[in-house]
C-alpha positions in Angstrom: 183.5 62.2 67.7 185.5 63.2 70.8 185.9 60.4 73.4 184.9 61.5 76.8 187.3 60.6 79.6 185.7 59.2 82.7 186.4 61.2 85.8 186.8 59.2 89.0 183.7 59.3 91.2 184.4 61.2 94.4 184.1 59.2 97.5 180.8 59.7 99.4 180.8 61.8 102.5 178.0 59.8 104.2 175.6 57.0 103.5 172.6 58.7 101.9 169.0 57.7 101.4 169.8 57.1 97.8 172.5 54.5 98.7 170.1 52.7 101.1 167.4 52.6 98.3 169.9 51.2 95.9 170.8 48.4 98.4 167.1 47.6 99.0 166.2 47.5 95.3 169.3 45.4 94.6 168.2 42.8 97.1 164.6 42.9 95.8 165.7 42.5 92.2 167.5 39.2 92.8 164.4 37.2 93.9 162.2 39.1 91.4 164.4 38.0 88.6 164.5 34.5 89.9 160.7 34.3 90.1 160.4 35.7 86.6 162.8 33.1 85.3 161.2 30.3 87.2 157.7 31.2 86.0 158.8 31.6 82.4 160.5 28.3 82.4 157.6 26.5 84.1 154.8 27.9 81.9 156.0 28.8 78.4 159.7 29.2 77.9 160.5 32.2 75.7 163.7 34.0 75.0 162.2 37.3 76.0 161.2 36.0 79.4 164.5 34.4 80.1 166.4 37.6 79.1 164.2 39.7 81.3 164.7 37.4 84.3 168.4 37.2 83.9 168.6 41.0 83.3 166.8 41.7 86.6 169.2 39.4 88.4 172.2 40.9 86.7 171.1 44.5 87.4 170.4 43.6 91.1 174.0 42.2 91.4 175.3 45.3 89.7 173.4 47.6 92.1 174.7 45.7 95.1 178.3 45.8 93.8 178.2 49.5 93.3 176.6 50.1 96.7 179.3 47.9 98.3 182.0 49.8 96.5 180.6 53.1 97.7 180.4 51.8 101.3 184.0 50.6 101.1 185.1 54.1 99.8 183.2 55.7 102.7 184.8 53.4 105.3 188.2 54.0 103.8 187.8 57.8 103.9 186.5 57.7 107.5 189.5 55.7 108.7 191.9 58.2 107.0 190.4 61.1 108.9 
C-alpha cells in the first residue's frame, strides 16, 4: 500500500460561511458534550454515554482549534499583502 503524503493546506483567502459554521458548532458541541456527560453520570453511568460525552467535547475543541488556525493563517496572509 502506498503511503499518501499530506499536502499543506493552502491558506484561506477570506473567512467563509463554512468557517463561521465550524466555529458555531464547535462552541455548541462543548456544552452539549458536558450536558450528555452530566446526565449520564447522574442517571445511569455507562461507558458508552461517557465516551459519547467526551467525544462531543473533544470534537468541539478540535473544531475550534482548526478554525483558530485558519483565522491565524488568514490574518498572517493579510498582513503580508
